[in-house]
Structure formats: structure tokens, C-alpha cells
gemmi code that builds the backbone of each chain (N, CA, C; Angstrom):
import gemmi

chains = {
    "A": [
        ("MET", (64.115, 40.234, 118.833), (63.715, 38.857, 119.593), (63.088, 39.098, 120.643)),
        ("ALA", (62.003, 38.824, 120.827), (60.834, 38.634, 121.865), (61.743, 38.596, 122.937)),
        ("THR", (61.685, 39.283, 124.211), (62.059, 38.849, 125.683), (61.151, 38.049, 126.132)),
        ("THR", (61.473, 37.083, 127.253), (61.298, 36.104, 128.285), (59.554, 36.613, 128.385)),
        ("ASP", (59.500, 38.294, 128.912), (58.699, 38.740, 129.388), (57.343, 39.322, 128.708)),
        ("ASP", (58.078, 39.620, 127.200), (57.484, 39.582, 125.934), (56.430, 38.219, 125.958)),
        ("VAL", (57.028, 37.173, 126.075), (56.493, 35.745, 125.277), (55.253, 35.524, 126.574)),
        ("THR", (56.154, 35.709, 128.028), (54.646, 35.253, 128.728), (53.765, 36.464, 128.597)),
        ("LYS", (53.733, 37.223, 128.358), (52.300, 38.274, 128.092), (51.981, 37.880, 127.195)),
        ("ALA", (52.272, 37.054, 125.516), (51.602, 37.057, 124.666), (50.756, 35.709, 125.166)),
        ("VAL", (51.300, 34.820, 125.923), (50.870, 33.743, 126.302), (49.553, 34.243, 127.095)),
        ("ARG", (49.622, 34.941, 128.146), (48.584, 35.041, 128.709), (47.438, 36.109, 128.079)),
        ("LYS", (48.025, 36.777, 127.086), (46.915, 37.526, 126.310), (46.197, 36.501, 125.187)),
        ("TYR", (46.897, 35.770, 124.755), (46.217, 34.208, 124.022), (45.176, 34.070, 124.787)),
        ("LEU", (45.294, 33.257, 126.182), (44.565, 32.761, 126.951), (43.417, 33.567, 127.422)),
        ("GLU", (43.841, 34.702, 127.379), (42.412, 36.046, 127.745), (41.501, 35.896, 126.503)),
        ("GLU", (42.429, 35.522, 125.213), (41.463, 35.864, 124.058), (40.343, 34.394, 123.968)),
        ("VAL", (41.404, 33.364, 124.207), (40.539, 32.202, 124.116), (39.340, 31.928, 125.323)),
        ("ALA", (39.205, 32.732, 126.175), (38.386, 32.699, 127.163), (36.976, 33.906, 126.762)),
        ("THR", (37.633, 35.018, 126.273), (36.751, 35.978, 126.129), (36.100, 36.457, 124.542)),
        ("GLY", (37.226, 35.866, 123.841), (37.162, 36.905, 122.408), (36.536, 35.835, 121.188)),
        ("THR", (36.814, 36.379, 120.136), (36.055, 35.519, 118.981), (37.241, 35.243, 118.032)),
        ("GLY", (36.684, 33.823, 117.056), (37.640, 33.198, 115.969), (38.828, 34.694, 115.785)),
        ("ARG", (37.965, 35.501, 114.961), (38.842, 36.690, 114.436), (39.700, 37.152, 115.450)),
        ("SER", (39.055, 37.448, 116.843), (40.284, 38.151, 117.895), (41.594, 37.355, 118.001)),
        ("ILE", (41.070, 35.760, 118.301), (42.261, 34.727, 118.550), (43.057, 34.867, 116.958)),
        ("ALA", (42.544, 34.836, 116.131), (43.685, 34.235, 114.956), (44.386, 35.709, 114.999)),
        ("ALA", (44.324, 36.932, 115.189), (44.592, 38.511, 115.056), (45.876, 38.074, 116.045)),
        ("LEU", (45.876, 37.088, 117.016), (47.334, 37.299, 118.008), (48.568, 36.186, 116.910)),
        ("TYR", (47.731, 35.605, 115.647), (49.160, 35.215, 115.216), (49.154, 35.780, 113.672)),
        ("ALA", (50.563, 35.043, 113.533), (50.938, 35.683, 112.277), (50.432, 35.405, 111.003)),
        ("ALA", (50.306, 35.949, 109.878), (49.744, 35.681, 109.026), (49.826, 34.337, 108.232)),
        ("ASP", (51.302, 33.899, 108.117), (51.596, 32.401, 107.619), (51.688, 31.141, 108.541)),
        ("ALA", (51.237, 32.064, 110.131), (51.195, 30.573, 111.053), (50.537, 29.365, 111.052)),
        ("THR", (50.887, 28.557, 111.737), (50.167, 27.290, 112.142), (49.813, 26.752, 113.095)),
        ("VAL", (48.570, 26.276, 113.281), (47.728, 25.504, 114.339), (47.361, 23.930, 114.409)),
        ("GLU", (48.450, 23.068, 114.950), (48.351, 21.660, 114.776), (47.692, 21.319, 116.235)),
        ("ASP", (46.281, 21.267, 116.505), (45.708, 20.900, 117.579), (44.967, 19.848, 117.180)),
        ("PRO", (44.973, 18.596, 117.889), (46.072, 18.017, 118.759), (47.466, 17.609, 117.945)),
        ("VAL", (48.344, 17.599, 118.514), (49.455, 17.290, 117.763), (49.158, 15.911, 117.348)),
        ("GLY", (49.794, 15.574, 115.743), (49.624, 14.372, 115.200), (48.411, 14.743, 113.896)),
        ("SER", (47.375, 15.759, 114.258), (46.501, 16.004, 113.264), (47.130, 17.365, 112.069)),
        ("GLU", (46.298, 17.317, 111.319), (46.852, 18.099, 110.064), (46.378, 19.499, 110.588)),
        ("PRO", (47.529, 20.220, 110.701), (47.651, 21.772, 110.848), (46.784, 22.286, 110.019)),
        ("ASN", (46.118, 23.613, 110.948), (45.412, 24.832, 110.095), (46.306, 25.676, 109.636)),
        ("ARG", (46.835, 25.935, 108.340), (47.925, 27.151, 107.929), (47.059, 28.171, 107.491)),
        ("GLY", (47.664, 29.401, 108.127), (47.233, 31.002, 107.389), (46.050, 31.407, 108.717)),
        ("ARG", (46.030, 32.650, 108.710), (45.093, 33.089, 109.507), (43.830, 33.119, 109.513)),
        ("ALA", (43.106, 32.690, 108.004), (41.976, 32.272, 107.696), (41.593, 31.116, 108.348)),
        ("ALA", (42.280, 30.204, 108.116), (42.143, 28.767, 108.565), (42.114, 28.798, 110.097)),
        ("ILE", (43.073, 29.623, 110.323), (42.871, 29.678, 112.116), (41.812, 30.222, 112.456)),
        ("GLU", (41.435, 31.449, 112.212), (39.746, 32.115, 112.397), (39.029, 30.936, 112.182)),
        ("LYS", (39.018, 30.196, 111.260), (37.567, 29.220, 111.188), (38.006, 28.548, 112.523)),
        ("PHE", (39.054, 27.965, 112.554), (39.372, 26.472, 113.764), (38.881, 27.119, 115.248)),
        ("TYR", (39.043, 28.671, 115.691), (38.881, 29.167, 116.778), (37.418, 29.401, 116.984)),
        ("SER", (36.804, 29.655, 115.647), (35.155, 30.228, 115.781), (34.441, 29.367, 116.235)),
        ("ALA", (34.913, 28.113, 116.337), (34.092, 26.810, 116.695), (33.839, 26.822, 118.156)),
        ("ILE", (34.147, 27.558, 119.010), (34.113, 27.839, 120.524), (33.373, 29.038, 120.507)),
        ("GLU", (32.834, 29.735, 119.879), (32.352, 31.361, 119.872), (31.094, 31.130, 120.708)),
        ("GLN", (30.243, 29.972, 120.426), (28.966, 30.240, 121.021), (28.997, 29.785, 122.399)),
        ("THR", (30.273, 28.777, 122.793), (30.348, 28.412, 124.219), (30.726, 29.750, 125.307)),
        ("GLU", (30.541, 29.127, 126.675), (30.927, 30.043, 127.701), (32.291, 29.136, 128.049)),
        ("ARG", (33.324, 29.839, 128.224), (34.465, 29.753, 128.625), (35.235, 30.217, 129.393)),
        ("SER", (36.008, 29.543, 130.189), (37.203, 30.162, 130.984), (38.664, 29.699, 131.203)),
        ("THR", (39.801, 30.302, 130.922), (40.806, 29.690, 130.881), (41.854, 29.767, 132.484)),
        ("ASP", (43.163, 29.070, 132.672), (43.744, 29.253, 133.562), (45.289, 28.764, 133.201)),
        ("LEU", (46.055, 29.735, 133.462), (47.469, 29.159, 133.360), (47.730, 28.471, 134.512)),
        ("LEU", (48.406, 27.732, 134.138), (48.666, 26.447, 135.348), (50.604, 26.685, 135.282)),
        ("ALA", (51.059, 26.700, 134.465), (52.615, 26.462, 134.156), (53.221, 27.266, 132.721)),
        ("ILE", (54.360, 27.905, 133.004), (54.762, 28.196, 131.871), (56.089, 28.245, 131.518)),
        ("ARG", (57.075, 27.690, 130.787), (58.043, 27.925, 130.247), (58.930, 28.607, 129.105)),
        ("VAL", (59.607, 29.579, 129.133), (59.904, 30.037, 128.204), (61.465, 29.828, 127.868)),
        ("ALA", (61.545, 29.507, 126.029), (63.401, 28.989, 125.956), (63.252, 29.795, 124.897)),
        ("GLY", (64.039, 30.931, 124.570), (64.288, 31.888, 123.729), (63.015, 32.739, 123.065)),
        ("ASN", (62.156, 32.150, 122.066), (60.811, 32.911, 120.981), (60.233, 31.903, 121.320)),
        ("SER", (60.204, 30.687, 122.527), (59.451, 29.525, 122.261), (58.792, 29.520, 123.548)),
        ("ALA", (57.444, 29.145, 123.727), (56.945, 28.643, 125.314), (55.905, 27.840, 125.090)),
        ("ALA", (56.289, 26.343, 126.367), (55.636, 25.805, 126.238), (54.963, 26.168, 127.829)),
        ("PHE", (53.676, 25.447, 127.521), (52.675, 26.176, 128.883), (51.446, 24.922, 128.933)),
        ("HIS", (51.418, 24.828, 130.466), (50.139, 23.794, 130.731), (49.206, 24.981, 131.325)),
        ("PHE", (47.796, 24.774, 130.688), (46.612, 25.419, 131.209), (45.665, 24.674, 131.252)),
        ("ARG", (44.112, 25.593, 131.601), (43.076, 24.737, 131.839), (42.176, 25.519, 130.842)),
        ("VAL", (41.232, 24.583, 130.388), (40.327, 25.621, 129.644), (38.675, 24.666, 130.119)),
        ("VAL", (37.921, 25.407, 130.579), (36.603, 24.998, 131.253), (35.794, 25.387, 129.980)),
        ("THR", (34.732, 24.688, 129.470), (33.821, 25.013, 128.505), (32.792, 24.354, 128.922)),
        ("LYS", (31.527, 25.518, 128.923), (30.032, 24.665, 129.088), (29.025, 24.863, 127.829)),
        ("VAL", (28.648, 23.568, 127.466), (27.799, 23.544, 126.327), (26.880, 22.809, 126.621)),
        ("GLY", (25.491, 23.489, 126.566), (24.492, 22.734, 126.582), (24.268, 21.590, 128.169)),
        ("GLY", (24.776, 22.429, 128.990), (24.454, 22.104, 130.478), (25.592, 21.111, 130.811)),
        ("GLN", (26.022, 20.618, 129.916), (27.657, 19.957, 130.630), (28.898, 21.054, 130.632)),
        ("THR", (29.892, 20.222, 131.429), (31.055, 21.162, 131.665), (31.920, 20.270, 131.103)),
        ("MET", (32.896, 20.769, 130.439), (34.204, 19.910, 130.120), (35.278, 20.898, 130.012)),
        ("THR", (36.361, 20.028, 130.946), (37.763, 20.597, 131.356), (38.319, 20.047, 130.671)),
        ("ILE", (39.942, 20.742, 130.276), (40.868, 19.941, 129.790), (42.004, 20.763, 130.012)),
        ("GLU", (43.311, 20.140, 130.289), (44.017, 20.768, 130.959), (45.396, 20.601, 129.946)),
        ("PRO", (45.231, 21.022, 128.528), (46.289, 20.661, 127.362), (48.294, 21.482, 127.854)),
        ("ILE", (49.158, 20.965, 127.232), (49.923, 21.826, 127.728), (50.642, 21.740, 126.136)),
        ("ASP", (50.395, 23.717, 125.851), (50.396, 24.181, 124.738), (52.112, 24.090, 124.309)),
        ("VAL", (52.740, 24.116, 123.040), (54.274, 24.716, 122.426), (53.836, 26.048, 121.506)),
        ("MET", (54.086, 26.917, 121.509), (54.254, 27.801, 120.797), (55.710, 28.572, 120.298)),
        ("THR", (55.586, 29.261, 119.266), (57.049, 30.019, 118.659), (56.106, 31.482, 118.217)),
        ("PHE", (57.699, 32.036, 118.538), (56.656, 33.858, 118.303), (57.499, 34.394, 117.239)),
        ("GLY", (57.136, 35.623, 116.879), (57.915, 36.112, 115.963), (58.552, 37.433, 116.751)),
        ("ASP", (59.379, 38.289, 116.248), (60.145, 39.140, 116.888), (59.217, 39.964, 117.494)),
        ("ASP", (57.963, 40.442, 116.928), (56.834, 41.072, 117.562), (55.658, 40.334, 118.494)),
        ("ALA", (56.570, 39.187, 118.658), (55.614, 38.652, 119.783), (54.057, 37.961, 119.157)),
        ("SER", (54.091, 37.866, 117.767), (52.863, 37.303, 117.369), (53.307, 35.732, 117.339)),
        ("ILE", (52.238, 35.347, 117.078), (52.237, 33.494, 117.333), (52.854, 32.815, 116.233)),
        ("THR", (53.951, 32.338, 115.948), (54.014, 31.980, 114.675), (53.512, 30.373, 114.626)),
        ("SER", (53.516, 29.582, 115.257), (53.176, 28.293, 115.487), (52.560, 27.817, 117.084)),
        ("MET", (51.613, 27.101, 116.674), (50.780, 26.314, 118.155), (51.144, 24.700, 118.122)),
        ("ARG", (51.169, 24.170, 119.003), (50.817, 22.700, 118.837), (50.408, 22.510, 120.017)),
        ("ALA", (49.402, 21.730, 120.103), (48.512, 21.445, 121.221), (48.974, 20.073, 121.695)),
        ("PHE", (49.310, 19.677, 123.376), (49.594, 18.167, 123.415), (48.509, 17.825, 124.401)),
        ("TRP", (47.419, 17.006, 123.848), (46.399, 16.217, 124.517), (45.855, 15.140, 124.105)),
        ("SER", (45.096, 14.415, 124.789), (44.723, 13.103, 124.009), (43.066, 12.895, 124.433)),
        ("PRO", (42.143, 12.206, 123.561), (40.628, 12.484, 124.054), (40.582, 12.036, 125.723)),
        ("ASP", (41.524, 11.051, 125.929), (41.414, 10.654, 127.594), (41.642, 12.132, 128.462)),
        ("ASP", (42.147, 12.887, 128.319), (42.300, 14.395, 129.137), (41.127, 14.877, 129.321)),
        ("LEU", (40.024, 14.509, 128.536), (38.997, 15.562, 128.302), (37.930, 14.638, 129.684)),
        ("VAL", (37.781, 15.734, 130.546), (36.904, 15.693, 131.559), (35.416, 16.040, 131.773)),
        ("VAL", (34.420, 15.500, 131.221), (32.853, 15.924, 131.004), (32.119, 15.466, 132.440)),
        ("SER", (31.553, 16.970, 132.983), (30.628, 16.448, 133.848), (29.585, 17.896, 134.083)),
    ],
    "B": [
        ("MET", (52.807, 2.082, 115.993), (52.719, 3.178, 116.831), (52.590, 2.748, 118.600)),
        ("ALA", (53.898, 3.315, 119.047), (53.345, 3.391, 120.652), (52.177, 3.928, 121.226)),
        ("THR", (51.619, 3.416, 121.828), (50.470, 3.797, 122.615), (50.479, 4.794, 123.687)),
        ("THR", (49.555, 5.288, 124.013), (49.685, 6.634, 125.212), (50.192, 5.521, 126.538)),
        ("ASP", (49.812, 4.389, 126.597), (50.322, 4.287, 127.966), (51.928, 3.783, 127.402)),
        ("ASP", (52.467, 3.384, 126.484), (53.997, 3.079, 126.325), (54.685, 4.294, 126.479)),
        ("VAL", (53.801, 5.810, 126.000), (54.576, 6.793, 125.814), (54.871, 7.079, 127.166)),
        ("THR", (53.933, 7.039, 127.940), (53.622, 7.466, 129.347), (54.688, 6.561, 130.169)),
        ("LYS", (54.566, 5.368, 130.117), (55.989, 4.530, 130.789), (57.151, 5.020, 130.576)),
        ("ALA", (57.615, 5.641, 129.310), (58.692, 5.972, 128.821), (59.273, 7.408, 129.371)),
        ("VAL", (58.312, 8.070, 129.418), (58.794, 9.306, 130.200), (58.799, 9.012, 131.623)),
        ("ARG", (58.350, 8.286, 132.319), (58.506, 7.556, 133.678), (59.666, 7.040, 134.185)),
        ("LYS", (60.067, 6.222, 132.931), (61.485, 5.176, 133.049), (62.670, 6.250, 132.789)),
        ("TYR", (62.057, 7.392, 131.923), (63.449, 8.307, 131.619), (63.580, 9.163, 132.988)),
        ("LEU", (62.427, 9.518, 133.365), (63.011, 10.203, 134.303), (63.278, 9.727, 135.983)),
        ("GLU", (62.898, 7.969, 136.020), (63.638, 7.427, 136.918), (65.233, 7.376, 136.414)),
        ("GLU", (65.557, 7.099, 135.417), (67.045, 7.277, 135.183), (67.716, 8.422, 134.871)),
        ("VAL", (66.959, 9.473, 134.812), (67.805, 10.770, 135.292), (67.998, 10.953, 136.452)),
        ("ALA", (67.322, 10.544, 137.456), (67.560, 10.236, 138.941), (68.355, 9.526, 139.433)),
        ("THR", (68.816, 8.111, 138.672), (69.645, 7.062, 139.660), (70.253, 6.526, 138.435)),
        ("GLY", (70.312, 7.129, 137.011), (71.043, 6.280, 136.191), (72.718, 7.111, 135.705)),
        ("THR", (73.157, 6.562, 134.653), (74.169, 7.111, 134.158), (74.471, 7.750, 132.770)),
        ("GLY", (75.289, 8.532, 132.495), (74.872, 9.313, 130.853), (74.575, 7.952, 130.159)),
        ("ARG", (75.616, 6.659, 130.387), (74.997, 5.445, 129.467), (73.727, 5.056, 129.486)),
        ("SER", (72.961, 4.798, 131.010), (71.772, 4.230, 131.070), (70.959, 5.158, 130.405)),
        ("ILE", (70.833, 6.228, 130.551), (69.830, 7.541, 130.198), (70.081, 7.618, 128.607)),
        ("ALA", (71.176, 7.454, 127.596), (71.518, 7.644, 126.489), (70.634, 6.483, 125.756)),
        ("ALA", (70.355, 5.103, 126.510), (70.175, 4.140, 126.053), (68.435, 3.867, 125.678)),
        ("LEU", (67.920, 4.998, 126.502), (66.828, 4.816, 126.440), (66.574, 5.956, 124.943)),
        ("TYR", (67.578, 6.555, 124.188), (67.092, 7.125, 122.987), (67.597, 6.323, 122.145)),
        ("ALA", (66.597, 6.062, 120.499), (66.963, 5.930, 119.348), (68.976, 6.260, 119.004)),
        ("ALA", (69.183, 5.957, 117.948), (70.805, 5.709, 118.049), (70.961, 7.200, 117.238)),
        ("ASP", (69.940, 7.588, 116.723), (70.173, 8.990, 115.867), (69.152, 10.019, 116.365)),
        ("ALA", (68.918, 10.176, 117.885), (68.094, 11.022, 118.516), (68.816, 12.069, 118.488)),
        ("THR", (67.870, 13.276, 118.910), (68.315, 14.477, 119.078), (67.856, 15.017, 120.433)),
        ("VAL", (69.131, 15.996, 121.317), (68.680, 16.295, 122.326), (68.953, 17.734, 122.690)),
        ("GLU", (67.577, 18.402, 122.758), (67.837, 20.087, 122.677), (67.274, 20.976, 123.561)),
        ("ASP", (68.671, 21.190, 124.790), (68.237, 21.621, 126.059), (69.364, 22.718, 126.473)),
        ("PRO", (68.562, 24.136, 126.555), (67.331, 24.391, 126.504), (67.044, 24.316, 124.992)),
        ("VAL", (65.869, 24.825, 124.607), (65.271, 24.982, 123.269), (66.118, 26.179, 122.723)),
        ("GLY", (66.358, 26.274, 121.679), (67.281, 27.158, 120.975), (68.638, 27.341, 121.177)),
        ("SER", (69.536, 26.085, 122.125), (70.549, 25.774, 121.762), (70.650, 24.801, 120.614)),
        ("GLU", (72.465, 24.487, 120.343), (72.718, 23.563, 119.625), (72.381, 22.269, 119.821)),
        ("PRO", (71.277, 21.440, 119.173), (71.195, 20.345, 119.592), (72.013, 19.375, 119.641)),
        ("ASN", (72.639, 18.320, 120.546), (73.250, 17.008, 120.835), (72.380, 16.261, 119.574)),
        ("ARG", (73.728, 15.579, 118.959), (72.998, 14.563, 117.957), (73.710, 13.218, 118.061)),
        ("GLY", (72.963, 12.133, 118.250), (73.284, 10.612, 118.302), (73.663, 10.315, 119.857)),
        ("ARG", (73.565, 9.152, 119.810), (73.603, 8.501, 121.146), (74.732, 8.839, 121.995)),
        ("ALA", (76.325, 8.739, 121.295), (77.160, 9.427, 121.531), (77.420, 10.531, 122.324)),
        ("ALA", (77.025, 11.620, 121.635), (77.041, 12.776, 122.107), (75.555, 13.121, 123.440)),
        ("ILE", (74.506, 12.731, 123.027), (73.823, 12.486, 124.219), (74.270, 11.728, 125.858)),
        ("GLU", (75.049, 10.837, 125.389), (75.591, 10.169, 126.718), (76.613, 11.081, 126.818)),
        ("LYS", (77.144, 11.836, 126.446), (78.119, 12.826, 127.134), (77.468, 13.719, 127.735)),
        ("PHE", (76.461, 14.202, 127.202), (75.437, 15.639, 127.710), (74.718, 15.124, 128.989)),
        ("TYR", (74.541, 13.770, 129.288), (74.150, 13.538, 130.668), (74.940, 12.951, 131.601)),
        ("SER", (76.303, 12.878, 130.949), (77.130, 12.098, 132.301), (77.496, 13.493, 132.790)),
        ("ALA", (77.437, 14.582, 132.537), (77.577, 15.567, 133.484), (76.976, 15.527, 134.905)),
        ("ILE", (75.643, 14.774, 134.819), (74.906, 14.782, 136.151), (75.167, 13.563, 136.885)),
        ("GLU", (76.382, 12.963, 136.542), (76.667, 11.688, 136.935), (77.180, 11.928, 138.528)),
        ("GLN", (77.745, 12.818, 138.724), (78.597, 13.245, 140.319), (77.812, 13.947, 141.240)),
        ("THR", (76.426, 14.089, 140.764), (75.557, 14.672, 141.265), (74.454, 13.590, 142.214)),
        ("GLU", (73.695, 14.501, 143.231), (72.839, 13.554, 143.977), (71.471, 14.361, 143.217)),
        ("ARG", (70.571, 13.460, 142.885), (69.122, 13.892, 141.965), (68.046, 13.430, 142.507)),
        ("SER", (67.028, 14.038, 142.486), (65.887, 13.386, 142.246), (64.539, 14.083, 141.167)),
        ("THR", (64.108, 13.337, 140.960), (62.907, 13.604, 139.803), (61.782, 13.463, 140.569)),
        ("ASP", (60.627, 14.277, 139.613), (59.136, 13.923, 140.256), (58.581, 14.611, 138.816)),
        ("LEU", (57.623, 13.489, 138.279), (56.257, 14.277, 137.291), (55.399, 15.143, 137.830)),
        ("LEU", (55.272, 16.033, 136.851), (54.138, 16.936, 137.773), (53.429, 16.849, 136.734)),
        ("ALA", (52.931, 16.824, 135.343), (52.156, 16.500, 134.405), (52.631, 16.178, 133.050)),
        ("ILE", (51.395, 15.213, 132.341), (51.954, 14.810, 130.983), (51.174, 14.632, 130.357)),
        ("ARG", (51.009, 14.971, 129.173), (49.929, 15.409, 128.153), (50.579, 14.828, 127.055)),
        ("VAL", (49.608, 13.440, 126.258), (50.422, 12.469, 125.477), (49.593, 13.030, 124.217)),
        ("ALA", (50.281, 13.295, 122.939), (49.354, 13.281, 121.443), (50.283, 12.333, 120.714)),
        ("GLY", (49.362, 10.940, 120.292), (50.160, 10.224, 119.265), (51.330, 9.829, 120.072)),
        ("ASN", (51.996, 9.940, 119.131), (53.647, 9.510, 119.409), (54.451, 10.233, 120.345)),
        ("SER", (53.851, 11.523, 120.603), (54.525, 12.721, 121.189), (54.081, 12.742, 122.766)),
        ("ALA", (54.783, 13.667, 123.281), (54.452, 13.674, 125.163), (55.127, 15.080, 125.127)),
        ("ALA", (54.228, 15.802, 126.118), (54.916, 17.254, 126.603), (54.526, 16.904, 128.106)),
        ("PHE", (55.866, 17.277, 129.235), (55.421, 16.906, 130.558), (56.462, 17.728, 131.386)),
        ("HIS", (55.748, 18.264, 132.365), (56.236, 18.923, 132.983), (56.754, 18.112, 134.345)),
        ("PHE", (58.108, 18.507, 134.603), (58.414, 17.800, 135.928), (59.450, 18.353, 136.456)),
        ("ARG", (60.068, 18.163, 138.006), (61.105, 18.770, 138.793), (62.068, 18.055, 138.732)),
        ("VAL", (63.225, 18.604, 138.775), (64.437, 18.105, 138.983), (65.140, 18.743, 140.438)),
        ("VAL", (65.911, 17.688, 141.533), (66.238, 18.546, 142.505), (67.652, 17.918, 142.485)),
        ("THR", (69.099, 18.955, 142.601), (70.395, 18.628, 142.470), (71.034, 18.912, 143.725)),
        ("LYS", (71.383, 18.167, 144.405), (72.566, 18.639, 144.945), (73.888, 18.886, 144.417)),
        ("VAL", (74.608, 19.675, 144.777), (75.899, 19.519, 144.287), (76.521, 20.158, 145.440)),
        ("GLY", (77.711, 20.010, 145.967), (78.281, 20.885, 147.072), (77.723, 21.772, 147.830)),
        ("GLY", (76.805, 21.135, 148.692), (75.924, 21.962, 149.820), (75.111, 22.796, 148.872)),
        ("GLN", (74.724, 22.648, 147.780), (73.793, 23.774, 147.191), (72.727, 22.694, 146.653)),
        ("THR", (71.323, 23.134, 146.581), (70.409, 22.380, 146.095), (69.780, 23.174, 144.971)),
        ("MET", (69.633, 22.899, 143.695), (69.154, 23.589, 142.730), (67.919, 22.852, 142.244)),
        ("THR", (67.179, 23.308, 142.228), (65.951, 22.844, 141.603), (65.339, 23.830, 140.426)),
        ("ILE", (64.891, 22.786, 139.424), (64.168, 23.333, 138.171), (62.634, 22.676, 137.722)),
        ("GLU", (62.391, 23.042, 137.382), (60.716, 22.405, 136.814), (60.696, 22.772, 135.367)),
        ("PRO", (61.291, 22.074, 134.597), (61.087, 22.425, 133.098), (60.022, 21.761, 132.563)),
        ("ILE", (59.547, 22.212, 131.351), (58.407, 21.367, 130.180), (59.169, 20.774, 129.119)),
        ("ASP", (59.509, 19.540, 129.036), (59.912, 18.860, 127.735), (58.985, 18.205, 126.957)),
        ("VAL", (59.493, 18.207, 125.991), (58.575, 17.695, 124.741), (59.554, 16.645, 124.015)),
        ("MET", (58.923, 15.458, 124.110), (59.421, 14.233, 123.370), (59.075, 13.451, 122.415)),
        ("THR", (59.436, 13.158, 121.277), (58.929, 11.931, 119.875), (59.502, 10.771, 120.235)),
        ("PHE", (58.749, 9.821, 120.315), (59.024, 8.292, 120.372), (58.829, 7.901, 119.113)),
        ("GLY", (59.542, 6.354, 119.186), (59.793, 5.627, 117.966), (58.748, 4.487, 118.012)),
        ("ASP", (58.553, 3.805, 117.332), (57.520, 2.715, 117.471), (57.663, 1.852, 118.404)),
        ("ASP", (59.107, 1.416, 118.938), (59.472, 0.743, 119.882), (59.384, 1.499, 121.482)),
        ("ALA", (59.061, 3.035, 121.203), (58.734, 3.493, 122.386), (60.451, 4.283, 122.896)),
        ("SER", (61.431, 4.051, 122.050), (62.553, 4.879, 122.241), (62.286, 6.383, 121.980)),
        ("ILE", (63.206, 7.168, 122.663), (63.093, 8.284, 122.622), (63.696, 8.744, 121.541)),
        ("THR", (62.914, 9.635, 119.993), (63.644, 10.102, 119.134), (64.394, 11.663, 119.312)),
        ("SER", (63.206, 11.994, 120.055), (63.810, 13.638, 120.230), (63.464, 14.266, 121.420)),
        ("MET", (64.416, 15.258, 122.235), (63.713, 15.985, 123.742), (64.192, 17.173, 123.230)),
        ("ARG", (63.124, 17.918, 123.589), (63.504, 19.324, 123.570), (62.955, 20.108, 124.985)),
        ("ALA", (63.943, 20.754, 125.517), (63.470, 20.886, 127.048), (63.058, 22.779, 127.277)),
        ("PHE", (61.855, 23.136, 127.230), (61.398, 24.707, 127.793), (62.037, 24.978, 129.038)),
        ("TRP", (62.872, 26.042, 129.083), (62.997, 26.671, 130.474), (63.982, 27.721, 130.376)),
        ("SER", (64.203, 28.533, 131.325), (65.205, 29.744, 131.474), (65.958, 29.777, 132.500)),
        ("PRO", (67.495, 30.647, 132.375), (68.004, 30.441, 133.616), (66.867, 30.807, 134.715)),
        ("ASP", (66.211, 31.891, 134.634), (65.130, 32.496, 135.532), (64.583, 31.413, 136.392)),
        ("ASP", (64.338, 29.816, 135.866), (63.580, 29.103, 136.250), (64.258, 28.500, 137.445)),
        ("LEU", (65.303, 28.466, 137.265), (66.600, 27.903, 138.161), (66.227, 28.561, 139.795)),
        ("VAL", (66.038, 27.683, 140.628), (65.952, 27.780, 142.250), (67.177, 27.431, 143.081)),
        ("VAL", (68.169, 28.240, 143.640), (69.154, 27.519, 144.230), (68.814, 27.960, 145.883)),
        ("SER", (69.205, 26.868, 146.480), (68.500, 27.152, 147.919), (70.079, 26.327, 148.964)),
    ],
}
model = gemmi.Model(1)
for chain_id, residues in chains.items():
    chain = gemmi.Chain(chain_id)
    for i, (resn, *xyz) in enumerate(residues, 1):
        res = gemmi.Residue()
        res.name, res.seqid = resn, gemmi.SeqId(i, " ")
        for name, pos in zip(("N", "CA", "C"), xyz):
            atom = gemmi.Atom()
            atom.name, atom.element = name, gemmi.Element(name[0])
            atom.pos, atom.b_iso = gemmi.Position(*pos), 0.0
            res.add_atom(atom)
        chain.add_residue(res)
    model.add_chain(chain)
structure = gemmi.Structure()
structure.add_model(model)
structure.setup_entities()
């Protein structure tokens, strides 16, 4: 079983990759059969190929991420974070709360992102 | 379907009841067949009677709650909050992240609380 420390490190690594990585490098943090439901209520992306495609949409943007709060319970984590994305002269800021589950090797087995369009701030 | 506003109000009402209510009044916010998994990974309390028993443990304490952040996605919410509990001269502070789902009438259909013992601060 992944420890609290393993899970926290895996979340920090994920946010680092979301800020600096590619669709492929972010998807590599996920288990082969993982699911990504973003936002919660949408049809989940299933499997690493679909997950890579999902994240590849952000490759052409300039991004930064900050971890605001994290709570770990067993092999699961809930965390509040900020993503700032610059696209075409506009800055989009959103601070979702994500829930992730992890395998024994600390790979991400599922991600669910809680946010709604009202939470997006464009400046 | 409950609106974002309905869900946010239901979370605020829940935190108000956790601060000032009884096991019965808190359980009344839940659907009859709801589940409470607190912390995530523990055996869930199933049904309103079990939920009432779970919350009645806090009736003899002096408590306050504060909502720190909430994100709503459809009929679900994730929220970060603070609970301060005074028992026998000690003050216990914990700031979990909870995930709730809601019915169309904004009753709580499930609650999962993300925290670990390390997150409890005793002063």
C-alpha cells in the first residue's frame, strides 16, 4: 500500500507535470487502465491513450500550478490546487478540488475533478 | 437536478448543523439510504439510523465549523472546511476535504471524508 508520503509526492509530481510536461508524460503517471473524469459528471476518459489525448490539449499553453491543500486517506487523496493558463493574451485561473486514487506503486488509478464553469476566472 | 446554488446551500447547512445540531438533526440532512465514509477507507455507515449514531458522538462537545473552499460539479461537491472541537480542556482542530453527492431534493446521498490522523492538531 502506498504511504501518505508516497501519495503526497505523487500529487506534487502530477502538478509539476501538468505545469511542465506533455500529454504523454502526464499520462505516464497513470495506471494503464486508469480513468479521468474532468469535470465530475462528464464521461470519463478510460485508459492511458485516452488520458494522453485529454492532457495533450494543454501542451500549447503556458501553465503554472500550485498546491493549495491536500488531504490523504489511505490510497486516496483530495487536493485543492490552482492552475494558471495563458492562451492568446488571456490568463485563465481555476482552482479545482481533485480526488485521486493510487495503486500500490503510487500510480494514479483514477482522477475526478470538482469544478464548474463559474469557477473559471479570465483576465 | 439540484443546482450549484442548491448544493452550496446544502453544504453550508450541513456545516451549520455539525456546529450546532444533534445526531438526529445532522442525519436528517441525509437521504434515508445515504452512506457516510469517514475517513475514506473505513467501513461506511449505511442508512440514517447508523448516520445518526455516528454524529451523536459529537453532541457533548463544543464545536465550530468554517467553510474554507467549495467546488461543485453537477450533483456533487468537494469542500475544504475546518472543525474546531473543545473536549475536556483540549482544542482539536482538523481541516478535512469532504466529497458529497446530492439527490434532486438536495438531500445528501453520500459523504466521504478525506483526512488522516496526522491532520489533527491538538492544543
